[in-house]
C-alpha positions in Angstrom: 98.9 147.3 100.5 96.2 146.2 98.2 96.5 142.1 97.6 94.4 140.2 96.1 94.0 136.3 96.8 95.3 135.2 93.4 99.3 136.1 94.4 98.5 133.8 97.6 96.7 130.8 95.2 100.5 131.4 93.9 102.0 131.1 97.2 100.0 127.7 97.7 98.5 126.3 94.6 96.0 124.0 94.9 93.2 123.3 92.1 90.6 123.0 94.8 90.7 126.2 96.3 90.1 128.6 93.4 86.6 126.7 92.7 85.9 127.7 96.5 87.0 131.5 96.5 87.5 133.7 93.3 90.8 134.5 92.7 90.2 138.0 91.7 89.0 139.2 95.4 91.0 141.5 97.4 92.3 139.6 100.3 90.8 142.2 102.6 87.3 141.7 101.3 87.5 138.3 103.0 85.6 137.8 106.2 84.8 135.4 108.5 81.2 135.1 107.0 82.3 135.0 103.5 84.3 132.1 103.7 81.5 130.1 105.9 79.3 130.9 103.3 81.2 129.5 100.5 82.4 126.3 102.6 78.7 125.5 103.2 78.2 126.0 99.2 81.3 124.3 98.3 80.5 121.4 100.9 77.3 120.9 99.5 77.7 120.6 95.9 81.3 120.6 94.7 82.8 117.3 92.9 86.2 116.0 92.4 87.2 116.5 88.6 88.7 113.0 87.9 85.6 111.1 89.4 82.6 113.1 89.4 81.7 112.3 93.1 81.6 114.8 95.9 84.7 115.9 97.4 86.3 113.6 100.2 86.5 114.5 103.9 90.4 114.0 103.2 90.5 116.7 100.6 88.2 119.3 102.0 90.3 118.9 105.3 93.1 119.9 103.3 91.4 122.9 101.8 90.2 124.0 105.4 94.1 123.4 106.2 95.5 125.8 103.1 92.9 128.2 103.9 94.5 128.5 107.2 97.8 128.5 105.8 96.7 131.1 102.9 95.2 133.7 105.6 98.5 132.6 108.7 101.0 133.8 105.5 99.1 137.0 105.3 98.9 137.9 109.2 103.1 136.8 109.3 103.7 139.6 106.4 101.3 142.1 107.8 98.6 142.3 104.6 96.4 141.2 107.3 95.6 142.5 110.9 93.6 138.9 111.5 93.2 135.6 110.0 89.5 135.4 109.1 89.8 131.2 109.8 90.9 131.8 113.6 87.1 132.8 114.2 85.8 129.8 112.0 85.1 126.2 112.7 84.5 124.6 109.7 83.4 121.4 109.9 83.6 118.2 107.2 79.7 116.7 106.9 78.6 114.4 108.9 77.8 112.3 105.3 81.3 113.1 103.9 82.8 111.2 106.8 80.3 108.4 106.5 81.1 108.2 102.7 85.1 108.1 103.2 84.4 105.6 105.8 82.3 102.7 103.4 85.0 103.4 100.9 87.3 102.6 103.3 85.2 99.3 104.4 87.5 96.0 104.0 86.7 94.7 100.6 86.9 90.9 99.9 87.0 88.9 97.0 83.9 86.8 96.4 84.3 83.1 95.5 83.2 83.7 91.8 86.1 86.5 91.9 88.5 83.9 92.9 88.1 81.4 90.5 87.9 84.2 88.2 91.4 85.6 88.9 93.3 81.8 89.9 91.8 80.6 85.9 93.4 83.7 84.2 96.7 83.1 86.2 96.9 79.6 85.7 96.2 80.4 81.6 98.9 83.2 81.7 101.6 80.4 83.6 100.9 77.8 81.4 101.7 79.4 78.5 105.0 78.6 76.9 107.7 80.7 77.7 105.7 82.3 80.6 107.7 83.7 83.4 104.8 84.4 85.3 104.8 81.4 87.7 105.6 83.4 90.8 102.3 85.2 90.2 100.4 82.3 90.2 101.9 80.6 93.4 102.0 83.9 95.2 98.1 84.5 94.1 97.6 81.0 96.0 99.5 81.4 98.9 98.1 84.8 99.7 94.5 83.5 98.9 95.5 80.7 101.6 97.1 82.5 104.4 95.4 85.8 104.8 98.9 87.6 103.9 99.0 91.2 102.4 101.1 91.4 99.6 103.7 93.5 101.3 103.7 90.8 103.7 104.6 88.2 101.8 107.1 90.5 100.2 108.6 91.0 103.5 108.2 87.1 104.6 111.7 85.1 105.6 112.0 81.4 105.9 112.6 82.6 109.5 109.1 84.1 110.0 107.3 80.4 108.9 107.0 77.8 111.7 107.5 74.1 110.3 
């Protein structure tokens, strides 16, 4: 049975996979070496379409998992004798993991940013017919307490120690 990669992409479509492996290649021609070479090229230079930044470690992990699923599907349906993925250990490059860590670091508002935000909120709340006084009060409360917005929404009178 001659099946190409395009059929498997229909099984589990993803916009990143076709950029890594051509959709017209025969499935039986995809070897572990081919996947490893493409992975190495892909992790070095591929950029996200939306942002133009290198793909995140999360995206690369998803690509790796989808490839495992696609080739596993081929084995289950007896199109392939074995998955080429079982012979590989595709790693996300260390710099991508560090890049993701840097993005996830906590971001705090600087004093000038807090002043600007409160000034804008105050202007909005003092306008005639303004219905957003709650936002100003909430922002001040969050800034003074360090709570997150979700925690404020879940806060009850019983949570406050008077």
